[in-house]
C-alpha positions in Angstrom: 63.2 154.1 -36.8 60.1 155.9 -35.4 58.3 154.6 -32.1 55.0 153.7 -32.5 52.6 155.9 -30.6 50.8 154.4 -27.4 47.1 153.9 -28.2 45.5 156.6 -25.6 42.2 158.2 -25.2 43.7 161.5 -26.1 45.2 159.6 -29.2 41.6 158.7 -30.3 40.0 162.3 -29.0 43.0 164.1 -31.5 42.0 161.8 -34.4 38.2 162.0 -34.1 38.3 165.6 -33.4 36.4 165.7 -30.5 37.8 166.0 -26.9 38.7 163.6 -24.2 35.4 163.3 -22.3 33.6 162.0 -25.6 35.8 159.5 -25.9 35.3 158.1 -22.6 31.7 158.3 -22.7 31.5 156.3 -25.6 34.0 153.8 -23.9 31.8 153.4 -21.0 28.6 153.4 -22.9 27.2 156.7 -21.8 24.2 158.0 -23.7 25.0 161.6 -24.4 27.1 161.5 -27.7 25.5 161.9 -31.0 25.0 158.6 -33.1 27.7 160.2 -35.9 30.4 160.9 -33.3 29.9 157.7 -31.6 30.5 156.1 -34.7 33.7 157.8 -36.0 35.0 156.9 -32.3 34.2 153.4 -32.3 35.9 152.9 -35.5 39.1 154.4 -34.6 39.1 152.2 -30.9 38.6 149.0 -33.4 41.2 150.6 -36.0 44.0 151.2 -33.2 43.3 148.2 -31.1 42.3 150.5 -28.1 42.9 148.2 -24.7 40.7 150.0 -22.3 42.0 149.8 -18.6 38.9 147.8 -16.5 40.1 149.6 -13.4 41.9 151.9 -11.7 44.3 149.3 -10.2 44.3 147.4 -13.2 42.6 144.7 -12.1 39.3 143.2 -13.3 36.1 143.9 -11.5 35.2 140.3 -11.7 31.7 140.7 -13.4 30.8 138.6 -16.5 27.4 139.3 -18.6 25.8 136.2 -19.3 23.3 136.9 -21.9 20.5 134.9 -23.3 17.9 135.3 -26.3 15.7 133.6 -24.1 15.2 131.9 -20.5 11.9 130.2 -20.7 13.4 126.9 -20.5 15.1 124.8 -17.6 17.8 124.4 -20.2 18.8 128.0 -19.1 19.1 127.0 -15.6 21.9 124.4 -16.1 23.6 127.6 -18.3 23.1 129.8 -15.7 24.8 127.0 -13.1 27.7 126.5 -15.2 28.8 130.3 -16.1 27.9 131.2 -12.4 30.3 128.1 -10.5 33.1 129.2 -12.8 32.6 132.8 -12.3 32.5 132.3 -8.5 36.0 130.1 -8.7 37.6 133.2 -10.0 36.1 135.6 -7.3 33.7 137.2 -9.6 29.8 136.8 -10.1 27.4 136.9 -13.0 24.9 139.5 -14.8 22.0 138.1 -16.7 20.4 139.9 -19.4 17.4 138.5 -21.6 17.2 139.7 -24.7 13.5 138.6 -25.5 14.8 138.3 -29.4 17.0 135.9 -31.3 18.1 138.6 -33.4 21.2 139.5 -30.9 22.0 141.8 -28.7 21.3 145.9 -29.9 23.1 148.9 -28.9 21.4 149.6 -26.1 22.5 146.6 -24.3 26.0 147.3 -25.3 25.9 150.6 -23.7 24.5 149.1 -20.5 27.3 146.5 -20.2 29.4 149.1 -20.9 28.5 151.4 -18.4 28.9 149.0 -15.4 32.0 148.3 -16.8 32.0 144.6 -17.2 34.9 142.1 -17.5 33.5 140.1 -20.6 30.2 138.5 -22.1 29.0 135.3 -23.0 26.0 135.2 -25.5 24.2 132.1 -25.7 21.9 130.7 -28.5 22.0 134.0 -30.0 23.2 135.9 -33.2 25.7 138.7 -32.9 25.9 141.1 -35.9 29.3 142.3 -37.2 28.6 145.7 -35.7 28.1 144.5 -31.9 31.3 142.3 -32.9 33.2 145.5 -33.8 31.9 147.8 -31.2 32.7 144.6 -28.5 36.1 144.2 -29.9 36.5 148.3 -30.3 35.9 148.4 -26.0 37.9 145.7 -25.4 35.2 143.5 -24.2 36.2 139.8 -24.4 33.0 137.3 -25.8 32.2 133.7 -26.5 29.1 132.5 -28.1 27.7 129.8 -26.4 25.7 127.2 -28.7 26.0 129.6 -31.6 22.7 130.0 -33.4 24.3 130.2 -37.1 27.9 129.7 -38.2 30.3 132.2 -36.2 32.1 134.6 -38.1 36.1 133.9 -38.3 37.6 135.1 -35.0 34.7 134.4 -33.0 35.4 132.5 -30.3 32.5 129.6 -30.0 31.8 126.4 -27.2 29.0 124.1 -28.5 28.8 120.7 -28.3 28.7 117.8 -31.0 25.2 117.9 -32.4 25.8 116.1 -35.5 27.0 113.0 -33.0 24.4 113.0 -30.9 22.0 112.7 -33.6 23.6 109.8 -34.9 23.9 108.2 -31.8 20.4 108.6 -31.0 18.8 107.3 -34.2 21.7 104.2 -34.4 20.4 103.5 -30.9 16.6 103.1 -32.0 17.9 101.5 -35.4 19.7 98.8 -33.1 16.2 98.2 -31.4 14.7 97.1 -34.4 12.7 100.5 -35.4 12.8 102.0 -38.8 10.0 104.3 -39.1 12.0 107.0 -37.2 10.4 110.5 -36.3 12.6 113.2 -36.0 11.6 116.6 -34.4 14.2 119.4 -34.2 14.1 123.4 -33.8 14.2 126.2 -36.0 16.1 125.4 -39.8 18.3 128.4 -39.3 19.6 127.3 -35.8 23.1 125.2 -36.4 22.5 122.6 -33.7 19.0 122.5 -35.2 20.7 121.2 -38.3 23.1 119.5 -37.2 21.1 117.0 -35.3 19.0 116.5 -38.4 22.3 115.7 -40.4 23.4 113.0 -37.6 19.9 111.5 -37.8 19.8 111.4 -41.8 23.5 110.0 -41.6 22.1 106.8 -39.4 19.3 106.3 -41.6 21.4 106.5 -44.8 24.4 104.1 -43.2 21.9 101.2 -42.2 20.5 101.1 -45.4 16.8 102.9 -44.2 15.0 105.3 -46.6 15.0 109.1 -44.8 10.9 109.7 -45.2 10.9 113.3 -45.6 7.5 113.2 -43.8 9.1 112.0 -40.8 11.2 115.2 -40.5 9.4 118.0 -38.5 11.2 121.7 -37.2 9.7 123.8 -34.7 10.9 125.1 -31.1 12.4 123.1 -28.6 9.6 123.7 -26.0 6.9 121.2 -25.1 4.2 122.9 -26.9 6.1 122.2 -30.3 6.9 118.3 -29.2 3.1 117.7 -28.2 1.6 119.6 -31.5 4.5 117.4 -33.8 4.3 114.3 -32.0 0.3 114.8 -32.6 1.5 115.1 -36.4 3.7 112.5 -36.7 1.2 109.8 -34.8 -1.6 110.9 -37.3 0.7 109.7 -40.2 -1.1 106.7 -42.2 2.1 105.0 -41.4 3.4 106.3 -38.5 6.5 106.1 -36.5 7.5 103.2 -33.9 10.1 105.7 -32.4 10.7 109.3 -32.4 14.0 111.5 -31.7 13.3 114.6 -30.3 15.5 117.8 -30.1 15.3 118.6 -26.6 14.0 117.0 -23.6 11.3 119.7 -23.7 10.4 118.0 -26.5 10.6 114.4 -25.6 7.7 115.5 -22.8 5.3 116.8 -25.5 5.8 113.7 -27.4 4.9 111.9 -24.2 1.8 113.5 -23.9 0.8 113.5 -27.4 1.0 109.7 -27.2 -0.5 109.7 -24.1 -4.2 111.3 -25.5 -3.8 109.1 -28.5 -3.8 106.2 -26.2 -0.1 105.0 -26.6 2.6 103.6 -23.9 5.7 104.7 -23.9 7.8 102.6 -24.8 5.7 99.6 -25.4 3.8 101.5 -28.4 6.1 104.2 -29.2 10.1 104.8 -28.2 11.3 108.3 -27.4 14.8 109.9 -27.2 15.3 113.1 -25.8 18.1 115.2 -26.0 20.0 117.6 -23.1 19.5 115.5 -20.1 18.2 117.5 -17.8 17.7 116.9 -14.4 13.9 116.6 -15.1 14.1 113.4 -17.7 15.6 111.2 -14.7 12.7 111.6 -13.2 10.0 111.7 -16.1 7.9 108.5 -16.4 8.9 106.9 -17.7 12.9 108.2 -17.8 13.9 109.2 -21.0 16.4 107.9 -23.4 18.4 111.5 -24.1 21.4 112.7 -25.7 23.5 114.1 -22.8 24.5 117.9 -23.6 27.4 119.3 -21.3 25.1 122.5 -20.5 27.1 123.3 -17.5 30.5 122.6 -18.5 29.9 124.8 -21.9 29.0 127.5 -20.1 31.7 127.6 -17.2 34.3 126.4 -20.2 33.1 129.9 -21.8 33.2 131.7 -18.8 36.6 130.4 -18.1 38.0 131.8 -21.4 36.5 135.2 -21.4 38.2 135.8 -18.1 41.3 134.4 -19.8 40.7 136.6 -22.5 40.4 139.5 -20.2 43.7 138.9 -18.7 45.0 139.4 -22.7 45.6 135.7 -23.1 44.6 134.2 -26.4 42.2 131.2 -26.1 43.6 127.9 -27.4 41.2 127.5 -30.0 38.5 129.7 -31.3 35.5 126.8 -31.7 35.5 124.1 -29.1 32.8 121.1 -29.3 32.1 119.5 -25.9 31.3 115.5 -26.2 27.7 114.7 -26.3 26.9 110.9 -24.8 23.8 108.8 -24.9 21.9 108.1 -22.1 19.5 105.2 -21.8 16.9 104.6 -19.8 13.4 103.3 -20.1 11.3 105.5 -22.6 12.7 103.1 -25.5 12.3 99.3 -26.4 12.2 97.0 -29.4 9.0 98.1 -31.7 6.2 95.7 -30.9 6.1 93.5 -34.2 10.3 92.9 -33.9 9.0 92.2 -29.7 6.6 89.6 -31.1 9.0 87.8 -33.4 11.7 87.4 -30.6 8.8 85.8 -28.2 8.1 83.1 -30.6 
């Protein structure tokens, strides 16, 4: 029986019809290779499952790339803290990249990380094209997606949170307090976590026999301005909500400001629930009732998984969702009509 040839740079070079240094340049992200040649070499690397040696002594360099679409929120700080902690425990360090777009990493980014010989990549809240996935695989760069924007492709390892359960718990809490007109503000419709939170909200209302009113559902971004603007829009309705479930703590702070500008008090006139449990939520006034999303734990797990994959070990599961928890503070209370009825 014929012995299978070991996959080497020389084998790839021979099949691609190029020199060994050219293959090496492709693997290491060097720019001086024609696009057609680069694509041909990458296809062969992927086809043969070439395994890149990460260093001369075979040991990982201890470098993890943490990649964000945007980094303008305290939410990102919690992710960085978790990734850095897990990398430090393994004797490594983290390099942070910001793409300034949700379209996902491009070739320039890929060549930069290949050039610095990173051990793996953690991609946060960003799309990941099939082409970039193939190129990461061709270079034997393990990667994990945290809080993926869309449904991860088969075989992609991802770490998220139970967003549907979080939306369900937040809305049930408001229903149990007596609210029936409950508004919701979430993120973009094409983000998986946004839709899951709204789906949980809908499920809680439907289970309680409460009509889902389309005018009470708003989608924006997860930032303060979005909460402020959509909060004003909801409170301007002829029949405004007595409670609002915001898709992030930052949105909830925007709702606080919109309520204040309209002369409404939280929670006496309007109950507000957030999502994330950022450190700021505890020091807000009033302290914010919110759904805790284990951001640090998500990032730490993703980082440990990348390191495990870099050692050639398969992850235990391809998709992990960590539990969310409702944290009740002072921004929620029964609606005024229910409270007045309880007193009589």
